Every structure is written in C-alpha cells, then in structure tokens.
N, C-alpha and C positions, 0 to 999 in steps of 0.2 A: 504493499500499500504506499503509494507516494503522497507527500505533503506539498501543497502549493500554496504560495503566499498571496494573500488578497491585494489586487493593485489599489493604489491610492484613487480616490476620486479625482478627476481632472482638475477642478478647482484647487483642491488642496495640494495636487501634484505641483501645479504652477506656483503656488505660494512657497513651497518647500524649495523648489528651484531657485526662485527669486530672492529668498532670504539667503541660501548658501551662496549665491553669486554676490550678493551684498556682503556677506560675511567674508568672502574671499577677497573682495576689493579693499575692505577695511584692514584685512590682514597684510595685504601687499603694500599698502600705504604707510602702516605701522613699522613693518619691516624696513622700508626704505628710510623713515625718520629714525630709526634706531640708531644708526652712526653719528647723527647729528645730536641726539640726547647725549651720545658718550663724549662727544667733543665738548659739549656745555658742561658735562660733570667734570672733565680734565680742566675747563677754564676755571671753575669754581675752585678747584684743588690749588691751581696756581695763584688765584687771587688772595687765598686765604694766607698764603706766604707774605703778603704785603704788611707795612707796619700798622695800618689802621686796624687790622685784626690781629696781629701779633703783639703790638705794642713796641716802643722803643724807637730808636732812630733807623734811618736807612743804612742797610748794609750795601756792599757793591754788588752782591748778587741780586738783591731786591731792586736796585736802582737799575741794573741791565735789564730786568724783567720788565720794570714798568716803563723803560725807554724803549722797548721793541718796536713800537710804532714808527720811532724814526727811521728804522731800516725797512720795515716791512711795507709801511704805506707807499714809498716811491716806487716799489717794485710791483705791488699789485696795480697800481694806477698805470704804469708803463705797459704792464701785461694787458690791461683792458684796452688801453689806446692802441696798442699794436696788434694783438692777436684775439683777445677775448672780448671783442667790443659788445657782443650781446649778453655778457654776464653782468653788467653793471645794473645797479638798481636793486630795490628791496626784493622783488618777485611778486608782490601783491598787485601792483599796476600792471605788470606782465599778465597775470591771471585773469583780472577784470577785463583787460583788452582783448584777451582770448575769448573771453565769455561774450562781449558785446560786438566783437568783429571776428567771427569764427576763422576766416581765411588768414588772420594774422597767428593762429595757434599753430600753424605748420612750422613757423619760424620759432616763435616764442616758446613752445612746448616742445621742441626737438630736443633729442638726447645731449648733444653737445653743449649748447648753453646753459641747460639745466645742471649739468654736472659741473660745468666751469663755474656756475653760481655757487655751487654747494662746496666746491673746493677753496674758492676764494673766500667764503664766509668762514670756513673751518680754520684757514690759515689766519683771518683776521681776529677770530674768536680766541684762538690759542696764543695770539700776541696781545691779548686783552684789550682789544677794541671795544668802545662802549656801545655794543649792538646787542638787539634783541634776535630772535630766531624764527619770527612767525613769517616773515617773508619767504625765506627759503623753504620752509615746510609746506606752507600754503602751496607754493608754486609746485613743488615736487609731488604733492598729492594730485593736483590737477594734472600734472604731467603723465603721471601714472595711469589716470583715467583715459586720456587722451590716446596715449600709445595702446592701450588694451582695446579701446574701441576701434582705433585703426587696424590692429591685427585680428580682431575677432569681432566684426560689426554685429553679430547677433547677441553678444554678451549684454545682459540688461536692456535688451532692445526695448522693453517697455517704457524706459528713460529716454529722454532726449539727450543728445550729446552734451548738451549745455547743462542740464540737470545733473547728469553723471560728473561732469567735471567739478561743478559748484560743491557737489557733496564729497567728492575726494578732496577737493581743497580744505574744506571743513576738517574733513578726517586728517589732513596733514597738521592741522591745528591741535585736533584731539590727540594724535600721535606725539606731537611735539611737547605737550604739556600736560597729558594724562588728564584730560578733561574733557570727555565726549559731549556733554552739554553745551560747553562753550563753543564746540566746532558746529555745533547744529544752529546755535543761535547766530554765529558769525555768518553762516550761509544765508539764513532768512534775513538778518539785519543789513548786512553790507553786500553780499554778493547777488541776491536775487530781489531784495527789497521788500518780500512779503513772507509772511509765514504760511506757506501753503502745505495742506495735510499731505498731499503726494510727495512732498520732499521732507517733511518732518520725520514721519516713522521711518522710511528707508534712510534716511540720513542718520538717525539714532542707530540703526544696526552699523553701518559703516564707522560711525565714529566710535562706537563702543568697541567694535574690534581693533581698531587702531589705537586706542587708548589701552586697551588690554596688552597689547604688544609692548606698548611704552611701559606698563606697570611691570610686566616681567622683566623687561630690561634694566629695572631699578629706579625708573622715574617714580618719584614719591606722589601719592595722591593729594597731599597738602604740602606744596612747596616749600612754605615756611614755617612748617610745623603748625602745631595747635595753639592759637592765642587763648591763654588761660586767663580771662578777665571777664567781669560781668559789669554791665552798666544798664540802668534802667532805660526802657524804651523812650521815655521822655526825653531823657538826658541824651539818647543816641539821636534823637531827631534834631536837638539842638546842636549837637556836634557835627552831625551830618550837613546841617544847613550852613554852618559856618565855615567848614572845610570843603564843603561843596563850592562855595564862593571862591574862597582864596585858592584852593588847589586846583579847581577847575580854570581858574584864569591863568595859573600856570601851566597847566596842560594846554590850553588853547595857545598861549605864547609860544610854548615848545612846537607845537604843530605850525605855527606861523613862521617861526624862524626857520625850521626844517624846510619849508616849502621855498621860503625866500633864499635860503643857503644854496638850495639844490638849483634852482633856477640861475642864481649867479655863478656858482663854482662849475657846473657841468661844461660849459664851452672853454672854460679857462683851464681846467683840469686836462681835457682831452687835447688841447694845443701844446701845453707844458706839463707833461705829467711828472717828470723829474722834479722840475722847481717846485710845483705845488705839492708834490708827495713830500718833499723835505720840510716844507712850511706847515704842513697840516700834521704830519708825523712829529714835527718838534712840538706843536701846539699841545697834542694829546699827551705826549710824554711830559711837557710841562705841568699840564692839569693833573697828571697822575702824581707827579712829585709835590705839588703843591697840596694836593688833599690826602697825602699818605696813602694813595691807591685806591680811594673811595670812587674815583671816577672810572675805573677801569672796569670792563666787562659788562655784562648785560644788566647788572644792578640786583640780581637776586641775592647774592652773598651779603651785599650792603643792607637790604632790607631785612633779611634773616637776623644780621647782626644788630640792627636797630630795634627789632622787637626783642631780642633775647638779652640785650643790655641797656634797658630803659633808664637805667640811672646814671649812664656815663655821659658827659657833655661832648659834643661831636664838632663844634666849630662849623656849623650847618650852613653859614653864609658862604664859605669857600666851597664846601661840598655842593651846595645847591647849584652854585655857578657853574661847577665842572660838570655835575650831571646834566645840566641845561646844555652848555656849549658843546661837549664831547660828542654826544651822538650826532648833533647838527653836523659837525664837521666830518664825522666819518660817512654817515648815511648821505649827506650832501654832496660828498665827492664821488658818489656812485657805489661805494662798498656795499654788498648785500648785506641785508640784515633786516631787523624789524624795529618797530618802535614802542612796542607793548610794554616790554620790561624797562626800557629807559624812562617812559612816561610814568611807570609805577614808581620808579625811584624816585622820580623829581617829588611826586606826591609824598612818597614816604619822609623824605628829607624834610620837605616843608612842613607836613602834618606833625612830625616830630618836634619841630621847633615851636610850633604853635601849641601842642599837647604839653610840652614841658612848662609852659607858662602855669599850668594848674596840675602839674603831676598826672597828666593823662595822656603821657607819651605813646603809649600802646595804641590808644584809640585814635590819636593822631595819625599815627603811620597807617592804621587800617582803614580809615575812612578817607585819609589823604590820597592813599592809592588809588582807590575806586574813583574818586573825583578827578585826580589829574589824567587819569587813562580815559574817562570819559570825556574829559575837556578836550583832550588830544584827538580822540577818534570820533566823537559825537555818536558814540555807540553805547548808550546807558545800559541795555540789557547785558551785552557782552561783558562790559566793564563790571557790572554786578556780579555776574556767574564767575568771572575771573577772579575778583578780588575774594570771594568766598572761598574758591578753590585754594588759593594762595594762603589766606589766613586760617582757614578750615574750622570756623566757628560760626554756625547758622544763627546763634544768639545774637550776633551783631547785624543781622539782617536789615532791621528798620534804618539803622544809621548808614550802612553801606548804601541801601537803596536810595535814601535821600541824598547822600553825597554824589552817586552816580548820576542822577536825575538832574540835580542842580548844576553839577560840573558839566554835563553835557549842554545844558543851555548856555551857560556863561563862555564856554568855550567857543560858542558860535560868534560872540562877540570879535574874535580875532578872525575867524574863517568862516564864510557863509557855506562853503562846500566842504565835507568831510575830507581830512588829509588824504586817504588813500585815493579817492576820486580826483582831487586836485593833483595829486602826483601823476595819475593815469591821465589826466588831461597834458602834461608836460611830456610824458611818453608818445602820446598821440601826435603832438606837434613834431616830436623828433622823428617819429616813422614817417611822417608826411613829409618832412624836409629831405629823408633819405630817398623817398619816391621820387622827388623832383630832381 
C-alpha cells in the first residue's frame, strides 16, 4: 500500500511560493549587507582606542589613526575622478533615481559601481571618516533585486520591478541596522510615498529575513544598549517638545549644510582631487585631534559613550561643531556613506548638553537623537522607529514621538524638500549634463 501526499490548494501554494521567494530575497540582501556590518564593527573597535574613550593624552599611534583621512581622502577622490566616477555619492539618490527613472538603473545598479561604492565606503570607514552606512546598504539591497529580476524575470512576478527594488532597498536598511520595521517604514515614507498594503506585508517578510541575517552576524537588536531610566509621560512631552525644536533645527542645519557643501564641492573635487583631498583630509584630521576623536566614525560609539557616562563633562561645543562639519566635508566630497548616524550623533551631543542643565542627560541624548534625525531627513516615523531601536526603551515612546514630529517640522525651515530628494535632484542634473 503506497501513501500519497495531499497537494496544496492552488491559492495556498501561490502564497507559500510567494513567501518563500520574499524570504529568499531578504536572505540574499542580508548576506550582502553582512560584510558591511563587519566593517562597521571594526571601525567601532578602532574608535574606542582614541582619547575620548580611553582617557589621557594623545599617543603617537592614536594620532596616526586619527590623521588617516589626510592620506586616504586624496587617494579616494583621485580614484573617483579617474576610474570610479560612478562610485561617488551616498547610494540613496542613486536608488531613488533608479526607481523614478528605470532606464537609469541599468547604469546605477550595475555590479561595478555598486561594488566600487561598497569598497570606497569600507576604506573610508576604517579610516574613521564621519560617515553612516545607510546609503551603501540601501543601494546594495536595491541592486540585488534589480539583478535578480534581470536574471530571473519570473521571480516575484506578482510585484512590479519598482516595488521589488523598493522593498529590497528597505531590506538593506533592515540588514544594516537589524531593524526590520525601520526598513518597511523607510520604503513607505521615503521611497514610495505611501503606506500601501501590497507593499507593507511582503516588505515585512523581506526586511525580517534581512535583519535576521544581521542578528546572526552579531549586529545587536539595540545598538546603544537599553536605556535604564524612567520619566513621567508629561515630563517626556515637555522634554520632547523642547529638544524637538532645538535639535530639530540642528538636524535641519546639518541637512542644509550638506546640500550646500555637496553642490559647491562636487565640481571642484573632480577638477583637482589631489588638492582638495589634502585640504579635506587635513580638516577631518584636525577635527579629530581637537575633539579627542569624537568626530570620527559614524557616531554610534560616541552616542553609546554619552549614554553610559552621563556624569562626565564632554566639551560639547567642540564636539558638536566637529560632528556637524565632519560629515558635510566627507559626504559633500562624494565619499559614499549615510547621514542617519551623523544626524543622530548631532542630536545626541546637543541633547546631552541641554539635558545636563537639569541632570537629565540620558533623556536629552535619547530625545535629541530622534529630533535631529527627523530634522535632517524630514522622516518622523522612520526617526521614531530608529530612535527606539537604538535606545531600546519603549517607555520613552511619548517623548521620542514628540521630538521626532516637532523635529521634522522645524527641519523644514532649512530645507523645503527632504535631503535625500534634494541630493537626488543634484544627481539628476549631473546625469543630464553627462548626456549633453
């Protein structure tokens, strides 16, 4: 007597196949992001060797490490000017352009410029450039989807190429930061402009799988640990409102400065990469030396230190200026990277300074991070989700939400258009110039 298995109903089989393909896409995106998370971890280990974290004066080895941009910046800018022209820029404007103008994806999502951007970012990060990583991880996620659809056109055929790339881009964010909800919110709030059900639930599957790979690779669920503090909801609203205004303005100033610096530096850097590389590398090295190393890296090490050492005085004015200027110089020159962590760090430093006035440093850091990120990106929902993921305490939801919403509104006083789309406009002008 033989046994036979009961076939799945056609609709159930369709769902199983769809979920399986979505999970596979998320798995692949997570695997591609995994090396970038390792680079970020190695950067954190290097940063923690610097005086602000170790105490004491500069040693020769520490000074050499902090001054590495002086050598690396000219080399990277020369390489971009001569051979790797398509590797310049964050990666998010390239993704948005590919979604809005699909023929451009053939060039922007090709293997070579994507790999060149990842390698450039890795070198810059290990040289302690003040860069985030959402640009490279978003683009690499979109590139994975683009290449898969080209190779297997029937893969996830129920989704358009646009939606598949957008979800994979969000999965890159989820894989880079181990935060699946943030990836979905970024897709809806920034890449597509609407919270469509046909994107939310498949996006969650893709982003959860990418984040799971990130988690297995050692990326913590709460990047800055758990904030051990309680504050009445009414007090949270007060603090969130105050810091939403102050840090939101700082975040908006950062975004405006980045846009102006990018517009001004781009043509000059391409004409004279060696000269400007030495100037910009020297400025980054000088900021690192003045701030004791606080200006280096993406800012996560600094934010973690601020939260774990609330009793120490930090010379916030120097650190704030360094955290504001450093990312503008690096990103404005075309070095690939992201502005999420740098904006977070600006809010953390400024929020810490405000919080110290009434011994509420921890809350100042936490609410300030959300406000500055929202002010810089004009993405309050994403900023809220990311701030809670970084700080790890949902009891602070009222204050974080208030800070993010107000920060997003006041950030518009500096820029009417969100920074990612403003940078996309610059990329569009550049592509039009190349066509001519």
